VEXZAFI-269273 format. One record per residue (C-alpha): residue number from 0; residue in three letters; y, x, z. Coordinates in steps of 0.1 Angstrom, whole numbers. Last residue first. Layout:
BEGIN
(NUM, ALA, (Y, X, Z))
...
REM end
This chain:
BEGIN
(477, UNK, (53, 319, -190))
(476, UNK, (76, 327, -160))
(475, UNK, (85, 290, -154))
(474, UNK, (122, 297, -163))
(473, UNK, (111, 317, -193))
(472, UNK, (89, 288, -206))
(471, UNK, (117, 263, -201))
(470, UNK, (142, 287, -218))
(469, UNK, (119, 289, -249))
(468, UNK, (116, 251, -250))
(467, UNK, (153, 244, -248))
(466, UNK, (161, 272, -272))
(465, UNK, (138, 256, -298))
(464, UNK, (102, 264, -305))
(463, UNK, (89, 240, -277))
(462, UNK, (111, 213, -292))
(461, UNK, (90, 211, -323))
(460, UNK, (57, 209, -304))
(459, UNK, (72, 182, -281))
(458, UNK, (86, 164, -310))
(457, UNK, (53, 162, -329))
(456, UNK, (34, 150, -298))
(455, UNK, (61, 126, -288))
(454, UNK, (63, 111, -323))
(453, UNK, (25, 107, -329))
(452, UNK, (15, 88, -298))
(451, UNK, (43, 64, -292))
(450, UNK, (45, 59, -330))
(449, UNK, (8, 50, -331))
(448, UNK, (13, 26, -302))
(447, UNK, (41, 9, -322))
(446, UNK, (18, 5, -352))
(445, UNK, (-9, -9, -329))
(444, UNK, (18, -33, -315))
(443, UNK, (26, -43, -350))
(442, UNK, (-10, -51, -359))
(441, UNK, (-17, -68, -326))
(440, UNK, (12, -93, -328))
(439, UNK, (-9, -123, -339))
(438, UNK, (-32, -115, -310))
(437, UNK, (-8, -119, -281))
(436, UNK, (-7, -86, -264))
(435, UNK, (-25, -83, -231))
(434, UNK, (-55, -66, -246))
(433, UNK, (-32, -41, -263))
(432, UNK, (-25, -27, -228))
(431, UNK, (-58, -7, -229))
(430, UNK, (-36, 22, -243))
(429, UNK, (-14, 22, -213))
(428, UNK, (3, -1, -188))
(427, UNK, (-27, -22, -179))
(426, UNK, (-15, -58, -179))
(425, UNK, (16, -79, -174))
(424, UNK, (13, -111, -193))
(423, UNK, (7, -128, -226))
(422, UNK, (25, -100, -243))
(421, UNK, (50, -106, -271))
(420, UNK, (58, -84, -302))
(419, UNK, (87, -98, -321))
(418, UNK, (87, -72, -350))
(417, UNK, (120, -57, -340))
(416, UNK, (110, -56, -303))
(415, UNK, (79, -35, -310))
(414, UNK, (95, -14, -337))
(413, UNK, (125, -6, -315))
(412, UNK, (102, 0, -285))
(411, UNK, (82, 26, -306))
(410, UNK, (115, 44, -314))
(409, UNK, (126, 45, -278))
(408, UNK, (92, 56, -265))
(407, UNK, (91, 85, -289))
(406, UNK, (126, 95, -278))
(405, UNK, (116, 93, -241))
(404, UNK, (84, 112, -248))
(403, UNK, (103, 140, -264))
(402, UNK, (127, 142, -235))
(401, UNK, (99, 145, -210))
(400, UNK, (82, 171, -232))
(399, UNK, (115, 191, -232))
(398, UNK, (119, 190, -194))
(397, UNK, (92, 217, -186))
(396, UNK, (85, 206, -151))
(395, UNK, (95, 170, -159))
(394, UNK, (67, 167, -184))
(393, UNK, (39, 185, -166))
(392, UNK, (31, 175, -130))
(391, UNK, (59, 150, -124))
(390, UNK, (56, 130, -156))
(389, UNK, (19, 134, -162))
(388, UNK, (8, 130, -126))
(387, UNK, (31, 100, -122))
(386, UNK, (22, 81, -153))
(385, UNK, (-7, 59, -142))
(384, UNK, (-13, 34, -171))
(383, UNK, (-47, 44, -186))
(382, UNK, (-31, 67, -212))
(381, UNK, (-13, 83, -183))
(380, UNK, (-45, 88, -163))
(379, UNK, (-60, 106, -193))
(378, UNK, (-29, 128, -199))
(377, UNK, (-28, 138, -162))
(376, UNK, (-65, 146, -161))
(375, UNK, (-59, 171, -190))
(374, UNK, (-26, 184, -178))
(373, UNK, (-35, 196, -143))
(372, UNK, (-67, 215, -149))
(371, UNK, (-53, 226, -182))
(370, UNK, (-24, 242, -163))
(369, UNK, (-47, 266, -145))
(368, UNK, (-67, 274, -177))
(367, UNK, (-36, 285, -196))
(366, UNK, (-49, 294, -230))
(365, UNK, (-45, 258, -244))
(364, UNK, (-8, 258, -233))
(363, UNK, (6, 245, -266))
(362, UNK, (-23, 221, -272))
(361, UNK, (-24, 207, -236))
(360, UNK, (14, 205, -239))
(359, UNK, (11, 183, -269))
(358, UNK, (-14, 160, -250))
(357, UNK, (12, 159, -222))
(356, UNK, (38, 145, -246))
(355, UNK, (12, 119, -256))
(354, UNK, (8, 108, -220))
(353, UNK, (45, 102, -217))
(352, UNK, (45, 82, -249))
(351, UNK, (16, 61, -238))
(350, UNK, (35, 52, -206))
(349, UNK, (66, 43, -226))
(348, UNK, (45, 21, -249))
(347, UNK, (31, 1, -220))
(346, UNK, (66, -4, -207))
(345, UNK, (78, -15, -241))
(344, UNK, (50, -41, -243))
(343, UNK, (63, -55, -209))
(342, UNK, (97, -66, -222))
(341, UNK, (86, -91, -249))
(340, UNK, (71, -114, -223))
(339, UNK, (49, -145, -227))
(338, UNK, (48, -182, -223))
(337, UNK, (86, -184, -228))
(336, UNK, (100, -196, -194))
(335, UNK, (71, -187, -171))
(334, UNK, (63, -155, -188))
(333, UNK, (99, -144, -190))
(332, UNK, (102, -149, -152))
(331, UNK, (71, -128, -147))
(330, UNK, (85, -100, -168))
(329, UNK, (119, -102, -150))
(328, UNK, (103, -99, -116))
(327, UNK, (81, -70, -126))
(326, UNK, (111, -53, -143))
(325, UNK, (128, -48, -110))
(324, UNK, (101, -23, -99))
(323, UNK, (114, 0, -126))
(322, UNK, (143, 9, -104))
(321, UNK, (120, 34, -85))
(320, UNK, (143, 63, -93))
(319, UNK, (117, 83, -111))
(318, UNK, (103, 52, -128))
(317, UNK, (138, 44, -141))
(316, UNK, (138, 78, -158))
(315, UNK, (107, 67, -177))
(314, UNK, (123, 34, -187))
(313, UNK, (155, 49, -201))
(312, UNK, (145, 56, -237))
(311, UNK, (125, 25, -243))
(310, UNK, (152, 4, -225))
(309, UNK, (180, 19, -246))
(308, UNK, (162, 16, -279))
(307, UNK, (150, -19, -271))
(306, UNK, (186, -30, -262))
(305, UNK, (198, -15, -295))
(304, UNK, (170, -31, -315))
(303, UNK, (179, -65, -300))
(302, UNK, (214, -62, -315))
(301, UNK, (209, -90, -339))
(300, UNK, (194, -110, -311))
(299, UNK, (157, -113, -300))
(298, UNK, (159, -87, -272))
(297, UNK, (192, -99, -260))
(296, UNK, (182, -135, -261))
(295, UNK, (151, -128, -242))
(294, UNK, (170, -108, -215))
(293, UNK, (198, -133, -212))
(292, UNK, (175, -163, -213))
(291, UNK, (152, -147, -186))
(290, UNK, (181, -141, -163))
(289, UNK, (196, -175, -168))
(288, UNK, (162, -193, -164))
(287, UNK, (156, -173, -132))
(286, UNK, (190, -182, -118))
(285, UNK, (186, -219, -127))
(284, UNK, (151, -220, -111))
(283, UNK, (164, -202, -80))
(282, UNK, (192, -227, -76))
(281, UNK, (169, -257, -81))
(280, UNK, (143, -243, -57))
(279, UNK, (168, -230, -32))
(278, UNK, (186, -262, -24))
(277, UNK, (165, -294, -19))
(276, UNK, (130, -281, -24))
(275, UNK, (133, -247, -6))
(274, UNK, (156, -261, 20))
(273, UNK, (130, -287, 30))
(272, UNK, (101, -262, 30))
(271, UNK, (121, -237, 51))
(270, UNK, (133, -265, 75))
(269, UNK, (96, -275, 81))
(268, UNK, (82, -240, 84))
(267, UNK, (106, -224, 109))
(266, UNK, (110, -252, 135))
(265, UNK, (72, -259, 136))
(264, UNK, (61, -222, 134))
(263, UNK, (84, -212, 163))
(262, UNK, (78, -244, 183))
(261, UNK, (41, -242, 190))
(260, UNK, (33, -205, 194))
(259, UNK, (67, -199, 209))
(258, UNK, (60, -221, 240))
(257, UNK, (52, -194, 266))
(256, UNK, (71, -168, 246))
(255, UNK, (105, -185, 252))
(254, UNK, (124, -196, 221))
(253, UNK, (156, -177, 214))
(252, UNK, (145, -144, 198))
(251, UNK, (114, -157, 182))
(250, UNK, (136, -184, 165))
(249, UNK, (156, -157, 146))
(248, UNK, (125, -139, 133))
(247, UNK, (109, -172, 122))
(246, UNK, (141, -184, 105))
(245, UNK, (145, -150, 88))
(244, UNK, (109, -151, 74))
(243, UNK, (112, -187, 62))
(242, UNK, (145, -180, 45))
(241, UNK, (130, -148, 30))
(240, UNK, (101, -167, 15))
(239, UNK, (122, -195, 1))
(238, UNK, (145, -171, -18))
(237, UNK, (115, -151, -32))
(236, UNK, (96, -182, -42))
(235, UNK, (126, -197, -60))
(234, UNK, (132, -164, -77))
(233, UNK, (96, -160, -91))
(232, UNK, (86, -192, -107))
(231, UNK, (50, -193, -120))
(230, UNK, (45, -229, -108))
(229, UNK, (77, -242, -91))
(228, UNK, (67, -278, -86))
(227, UNK, (92, -307, -88))
(226, UNK, (92, -337, -65))
(225, UNK, (129, -346, -68))
(224, UNK, (146, -353, -35))
(223, UNK, (163, -386, -29))
(222, UNK, (189, -394, -2))
(221, UNK, (200, -421, 22))
(220, UNK, (167, -439, 21))
(219, UNK, (146, -408, 24))
(218, UNK, (130, -413, -11))
(217, UNK, (108, -385, -22))
(216, UNK, (109, -381, -59))
(215, UNK, (89, -385, -91))
(214, UNK, (105, -372, -124))
(213, UNK, (105, -397, -152))
(212, UNK, (97, -394, -189))
(211, UNK, (84, -358, -184))
(210, UNK, (86, -335, -213))
(209, UNK, (108, -308, -198))
(208, UNK, (93, -311, -164))
(207, UNK, (57, -306, -175))
(206, UNK, (55, -268, -172))
(205, UNK, (69, -270, -137))
(204, UNK, (40, -293, -126))
(203, UNK, (53, -325, -110))
(202, UNK, (44, -322, -74))
(201, UNK, (13, -336, -55))
(200, UNK, (-7, -308, -71))
(199, UNK, (11, -284, -47))
(198, UNK, (29, -254, -63))
(197, UNK, (59, -250, -40))
(196, UNK, (41, -264, -9))
(195, UNK, (14, -238, -15))
(194, UNK, (39, -210, -12))
(193, UNK, (51, -223, 22))
(192, UNK, (15, -225, 34))
(191, UNK, (9, -189, 23))
(190, UNK, (41, -177, 41))
(189, UNK, (30, -196, 72))
(188, UNK, (-4, -179, 70))
(187, UNK, (14, -146, 70))
(186, UNK, (32, -150, 103))
(185, UNK, (62, -126, 102))
(184, UNK, (62, -88, 99))
(183, UNK, (89, -89, 72))
(182, UNK, (66, -72, 46))
(181, UNK, (37, -95, 53))
(180, UNK, (59, -126, 52))
(179, UNK, (74, -114, 19))
(178, UNK, (39, -107, 4))
(177, UNK, (27, -142, 15))
(176, UNK, (58, -158, -1))
(175, UNK, (51, -139, -33))
(174, UNK, (14, -146, -35))
(173, UNK, (19, -183, -30))
(172, UNK, (47, -183, -56))
(171, UNK, (21, -169, -81))
(170, UNK, (1, -201, -82))
(169, UNK, (6, -206, -119))
(168, UNK, (0, -169, -126))
(167, UNK, (-30, -158, -105))
(166, UNK, (-48, -191, -99))
(165, UNK, (-42, -202, -135))
(164, UNK, (-58, -170, -148))
(163, UNK, (-87, -173, -125))
(162, UNK, (-96, -209, -134))
(161, UNK, (-86, -199, -170))
(160, UNK, (-117, -177, -170))
(159, UNK, (-140, -207, -168))
(158, UNK, (-126, -224, -199))
(157, UNK, (-130, -193, -221))
(156, UNK, (-164, -186, -206))
(155, UNK, (-175, -222, -214))
(154, UNK, (-162, -219, -249))
(153, UNK, (-180, -186, -252))
(152, UNK, (-213, -202, -242))
(151, UNK, (-207, -233, -264))
(150, UNK, (-204, -210, -294))
(149, UNK, (-188, -217, -328))
(148, UNK, (-153, -227, -318))
(147, UNK, (-150, -205, -288))
(146, UNK, (-161, -175, -309))
(145, UNK, (-132, -182, -333))
(144, UNK, (-135, -195, -368))
(143, UNK, (-117, -184, -399))
(142, UNK, (-138, -153, -406))
(141, UNK, (-141, -165, -442))
(140, UNK, (-177, -176, -442))
(139, UNK, (-177, -183, -405))
(138, UNK, (-170, -161, -375))
(137, UNK, (-143, -136, -365))
(136, UNK, (-111, -156, -362))
(135, UNK, (-92, -143, -332))
(134, UNK, (-76, -169, -310))
(133, UNK, (-101, -180, -284))
(132, UNK, (-124, -150, -280))
(131, UNK, (-98, -123, -282))
(130, UNK, (-70, -143, -264))
(129, UNK, (-94, -152, -236))
(128, UNK, (-99, -115, -232))
(127, UNK, (-62, -109, -231))
(126, UNK, (-57, -136, -205))
(125, UNK, (-84, -120, -184))
(124, UNK, (-68, -86, -188))
(123, UNK, (-34, -99, -178))
(122, UNK, (-49, -117, -148))
(121, UNK, (-66, -85, -136))
(120, UNK, (-33, -66, -139))
(119, UNK, (-15, -94, -120))
(118, UNK, (-41, -94, -93))
(117, UNK, (-39, -56, -88))
(116, UNK, (0, -58, -90))
(115, UNK, (4, -83, -62))
(114, UNK, (6, -58, -33))
(113, UNK, (33, -39, -52))
(112, UNK, (54, -69, -59))
(111, UNK, (70, -76, -25))
(110, UNK, (72, -41, -12))
(109, UNK, (86, -29, -45))
(108, UNK, (113, -55, -44))
(107, UNK, (123, -45, -9))
(106, UNK, (123, -9, -19))
(105, UNK, (147, -17, -47))
(104, UNK, (171, -33, -21))
(103, UNK, (168, -3, 2))
(102, UNK, (176, 21, -26))
(101, UNK, (207, 0, -34))
(100, UNK, (218, 1, 2))
(99, UNK, (213, 39, 7))
(98, UNK, (180, 54, 18))
(97, UNK, (172, 82, 43))
(96, UNK, (166, 59, 73))
(95, UNK, (145, 39, 49))
(94, UNK, (118, 66, 51))
(93, UNK, (110, 57, 87))
(92, UNK, (102, 21, 78))
(91, UNK, (83, 32, 47))
(90, UNK, (62, 56, 66))
(89, UNK, (53, 29, 91))
(88, UNK, (42, 7, 62))
(87, UNK, (22, 34, 46))
(86, UNK, (2, 38, 79))
(85, UNK, (3, 70, 99))
(84, UNK, (-25, 94, 109))
(83, UNK, (-13, 119, 135))
(82, UNK, (2, 153, 129))
(81, UNK, (-16, 185, 141))
(80, UNK, (-7, 204, 109))
(79, UNK, (-43, 217, 105))
(78, UNK, (-59, 183, 112))
(77, UNK, (-33, 164, 91))
(76, UNK, (-39, 188, 62))
(75, UNK, (-77, 185, 62))
(74, UNK, (-75, 147, 63))
(73, UNK, (-49, 147, 35))
(72, UNK, (-70, 170, 13))
(71, UNK, (-99, 145, 15))
(70, UNK, (-76, 116, 6))
(69, UNK, (-57, 135, -21))
(68, UNK, (-87, 146, -41))
(67, UNK, (-78, 122, -69))
(66, UNK, (-45, 139, -76))
(65, UNK, (-24, 162, -55))
(64, UNK, (12, 151, -63))
(63, UNK, (35, 160, -34))
(62, UNK, (61, 134, -24))
(61, UNK, (92, 139, -3))
(60, UNK, (101, 104, 8))
(59, UNK, (135, 87, 11))
(58, UNK, (127, 62, -17))
(57, UNK, (119, 91, -41))
(56, UNK, (117, 129, -39))
(55, UNK, (95, 148, -63))
(54, UNK, (67, 173, -64))
(53, UNK, (41, 185, -89))
(52, UNK, (4, 192, -96))
(51, UNK, (-5, 208, -63))
(50, UNK, (-41, 221, -58))
(49, UNK, (-33, 256, -69))
(48, UNK, (-1, 259, -48))
(47, UNK, (27, 271, -70))
(46, UNK, (43, 236, -68))
(45, UNK, (48, 241, -30))
(44, UNK, (66, 274, -37))
(43, UNK, (91, 257, -60))
(42, UNK, (95, 227, -38))
(41, UNK, (105, 247, -7))
(40, UNK, (109, 220, 20))
(39, UNK, (135, 230, 46))
(38, UNK, (162, 210, 28))
(37, UNK, (144, 178, 36))
(36, UNK, (152, 182, 73))
(35, UNK, (133, 157, 95))
(34, UNK, (109, 151, 67))
(33, UNK, (93, 118, 56))
(32, UNK, (63, 130, 36))
(31, UNK, (41, 112, 11))
(30, UNK, (10, 130, -2))
(29, UNK, (2, 117, -37))
(28, UNK, (-27, 105, -59))
(27, UNK, (-39, 72, -46))
(26, UNK, (-14, 69, -17))
(25, UNK, (-9, 93, 12))
(24, UNK, (7, 95, 46))
(23, UNK, (30, 118, 65))
(22, UNK, (58, 109, 90))
(21, UNK, (84, 130, 108))
(20, UNK, (73, 164, 95))
(19, UNK, (97, 192, 102))
(18, UNK, (81, 202, 135))
(17, UNK, (48, 206, 117))
(16, UNK, (61, 234, 95))
(15, UNK, (89, 235, 69))
(14, UNK, (71, 220, 39))
(13, UNK, (64, 256, 27))
(12, UNK, (43, 265, 57))
(11, UNK, (24, 232, 58))
(10, UNK, (17, 234, 21))
(9, UNK, (3, 269, 24))
(8, UNK, (-19, 259, 53))
(7, UNK, (-33, 229, 34))
(6, UNK, (-39, 250, 3))
(5, UNK, (-59, 276, 24))
(4, UNK, (-80, 248, 41))
(3, UNK, (-87, 228, 10))
(2, UNK, (-120, 245, 1))
(1, UNK, (-133, 238, 36))
(0, UNK, (-136, 263, 65))
REM end
């Protein structure tokens, strides 16, 4: 008998037994259940299990936070429960039966951008490091020279790293069209080819359109099509990717299998590329520019502080609902239009604020050894950008730390936006996030980080002594 056996048996009992499990899988920290009858799951008793750090329901799935031991625990649980191994994709398909239309749309966005996040985070760190060695004066009599200016080695590193940064961000449409074909179950190489046609060196680079004296074009005699690339553009790639996917799915239904390998790719790819450049590209570019202009103008306007306050306060609840996935597309669009994003710094600050509230709870519950086992790792992971153990394991359980973190995040966001803080790109959504911030804004971002640390800690301790805090402890039997 392993150390997980008793916990697995308890979870199986309180989840409603094997017959109540339609699908079960796991991610980095959570067990994900699609239940036949969600009402049979006793969340309170499940959260009393020693190994469990919290529960919540999202995207049609009942999720149990276990932590870094989840993979081993999952194997033990599935063996005891007698349920088979299921892929995340299969789980999502079944879970969508429990979703409404809006939840399905959000799920689609998540499915597109989630596979891209590791590359985007790496790209953000690379741009941040290039920022350090290429923009920060640290050499010379008055520290006016950068490492790149005084060292050939660092100049070479700076140039070499752009090879990776360009591949991630300028060629982002390739990743998006691939992710869509993967999600839709169509031919992934066709998605990649479509993406390449949007960023081909044969086209005028999107960043050079504004300053171009003349835009090249394909001349078909009766019509001309501008040869414009869509480097770093999000919406044109999404629109083109779905057109290709639906064309392929539709053609599979009408073309006999014996010749489908030849004609399905041919009649799907060529029209998709043509439509992408003639119709969807210009429309998507206009839509993306409109969205980024509205967001950027809102954040830099006289009422930018109000937008920042609302976003900083509401971002953590958005994570609970899954709506936060929409910010990925907006961030990437801002980066392509304005060479940076003033939205992402607020996300990093929100994560830090949630972790800081947990730090306060560590202090308040220092004599509770069982809770320390949950809260200490949760705070660390939150400061490194993974908020779920902190939010669901501690802050939402007590409620008042969650509120304190939201208020601290809101104040930090006002300072960040009010001082014009811009990030080069999406990065690690916690304390290391400063590496993605443009160097000239480091001082104000560090001030915002300080607020996101100090305010939630102080507020959490203060709220613990109020009626809200006292009632929370009574409700939890502490």
